N, C-alpha and C positions, 0 to 999 in steps of 0.2 A: 210336206219336206222337197216336192218340186219346187216350190215357191219360194222356198226359203233357199234354196241352193240356186235360183234364179238370180235372186236377190242379191246375194253374195258373190254371185260371178260378176253383177253389173257394179259395186260396189269395186269390188278389185279391180277390173276392168277401167273404170273411171280413176282409180287411187294411179294406176299406172301410167295413165297420161297428165298428173299433177308434176310440177315440178317441186311442189312443195305443199305438204300437209302435214298433219299430225293428228294422233286420236285424242279426245279432249278428257280432261279431268275433271270430274263434277264434284264440286265440294257441297257439304249441307252445311246451312246454318252459318251462313257466311252472306254478308249484301259485298259481293266481290266478284267485278268481271277483268280478267287478266288475258289480253291476247296480243299476240306478237307476230308482226309480219304479214297481218291482216291482209288479203285480196278479194275483190269481188269476181263471182265466176265469169261475168260475162264481160269484161272488158279485157281488152288485150293490152298485153303491155300496163298492166294494173299498177298504180305505185303503192306499195305496201304499207300500211300503218298499224302501230298498235297504241295500245288504250290499257290504262288500268284506273278503273271506279271501284274503290275502297269505301263502302258506308256513304256513297254518295252517289248523284245521278249527273247527265250531262246536258249542258246548253250550248250548242255549237253558233257562233254566229258569221257571217261573210255574205260575200258578194252572190248574186246569181252566177253558177257554173261554176263555183269556185270548189265544189265536192261534198257539199254539206248533207244533202239528201241521200247522194250515192255512199257516204260513207257510212250512214244510219241504217240503209239498205243491206251494206257489207255486211254489218255487225247481227242484222236480225235474219240474213241468209244463214251465215256459217253457225247462229244459235239452233237454228231447224235443222241444219246439216249436224250438229254435235248431238244433238239429239233424235237422230232419227237414223242416221247412216254411220254415226260414230265415226264420222269424218271430218276435217275443219281443214279450210284453205289458210293455215296459217304455221308458222312454226310450234307456236305454243298457244293453250285455251285452256282456261279454269274459269268456271262459273259454275253456279247451283243450276238445278232443273228448274226452266222457266216456260210460262205460257207466255204466247207473243200476241199482242194486239198492236196494230197499227192505225193512222190517222196521218195518212200523207196526199192522198187524192181526192178532190171533191167536184162536185157539179150542182147545178140546180135541176129542179125536175119539173117539168110545167105539168107533168101528167097527176103530180101528186101535191101541186100546187107548194112547191116547198122551195123556197131560193136558195142562193149559195149560202148565205150566213143561217138559214134555218137547217140546212142539212149540216153544216160545221155543228152547230148548237147539239143537234139528235146525235151526232158522233160523238162528241165530247161528253155526253150523260151517260153511253155505253160505256165507255171508258172509266167513268167514275163507279157504275156499278158492279165492274168488273174487277175495280180495284178491293171489292170489300172482299175476295177471295182471300185464303191464308197461306196460300201458295206463292212463292214469288212469279211476279210480272214483270214481262219487259214491255215497255210502252215506246213507241217508235213513232213521233208526231212531227209532222212540219208545218209549222208555223199557225199557229192555233187563232181562228176567228179573223182571217184576211176579209172576211166579208162584210167588216163592219170599221167604226171610228176607231180612232187612234186610241183615245184615253179609256174607251171601253172595253176596246180589244186588250190593252195591256193589265188591266185591272181584273177582266175576267181571266185570262192566261196567268196571273201571277196567282189567282185564288185556285184553280183547277190544278196547275203543276204542283202546287204547294200539298194540297189534298191528295194527289197521285205519288207523291215522294214522303208521305207519311211512315211508311212502315218499310218493309222488305222489299218492297219494288224497287223496279229501275225504270227510268224515263229518260227519255233520248228525244230533247225537244228542239229542232233549229227555229231561229229568229231572227229579223232583221230590226227587230225594235229592242236599241241598245238600252233602254228606259227600265226593259223587262229585266233585263241582267243584274243591274245593278238592285234590283227588287228581292232577285233571287240569288243573291248573293250568300244571305244568311239563312236560306231554306235549303242546306244541302247539297247546291248543285256547283260542280264543277265548272268552270268557264272555259270555253276554248274558241279559237278563231281561224279560219282559213284564211291563208295569207294571199295576194294577188298583188300586181304590180303591172304597170304600163311604161314601158322603155321603147323611145321611139315609134310611139304609137302603137305599138304591139302588145297586146293584152295577154300576160301569163299568169300561169296559177301553179302553186306549189302541189295541191291536192294533199297537203298533209294538216291536220290541227296542232295550232299552239296554244299550249296554255294562255289563259288571259282574255281579254276582253279587246275585240278590235276596234281602233281609234282611227285608221284610216278609210276614208270614202271616196271611191274611183266613180260614182254614179254618174255625176255632171262632167267629168273627164271622158266617161265613156260617149256621151252626147256630142264632144267638140271632135275626138277623132273618127266619127260616124259622120262629120260633116252637117252637122246641124246650123242652122242660120245662127251667126253671131250674137242678132238681137235675141235669141231663145236662151241660148247658154249664157248670156251675160246678166239676163233679168231672175234665169234659174239661180244663178251663184249668189246676185243680191236677196234673192228672196228668201234662200238658203242662209246667208247670213242674218238677215234679220229674224228670222225664227231662232237662232242660235241663240242671239243676244235675248229676244223675250224670254227663252225658257230658259 
């Protein structure tokens, strides 16, 4: 009883410090996530975001620092809060009870003779094994197989993400591979992108997901505004154009 009261007081105290929160609506037998004005608990002046996934999973694209991974982490944290503290940092939350699995941060391990890519392979296999559960799962994945070549990375990622999404599970997976977005459009994935812009050499982000596939790329422009030598940026542009033509 003392433990229960202590927990209740802690949750009540936390709630009193929040500007916006709600209690979750737990739904059964539906593949649905509906969250409105959600924020990340550790960000000051966090940009609120909303998301509705009905019978589908999500594949966000966007440049580095655009907010993809932070957005997915915010989803995962609020699902955890909903299922443990009955409190969500949002104005509305609807979802089934889900088990959470993440694959966000990897590293090689010299003591285990495990390369970066082998670490990714082992983690992906665990996700596949977890997907055999009947209960809904929430998989949060940041860029599958960064440790290998482009062709095999896209091929393996497409196969694994299709497998994970075959039942009532949800998959949130970020990528820089535009080719992967095209392959997964028919596999019940909704595409989103995080917008950025460079105005007068100032790099800015909206930190909001937009429906669709990212078409603009600013990577080479970032090299220019960070004073890379012209010979480097010019050669990079020529190479990018050549690769685009060949593909």
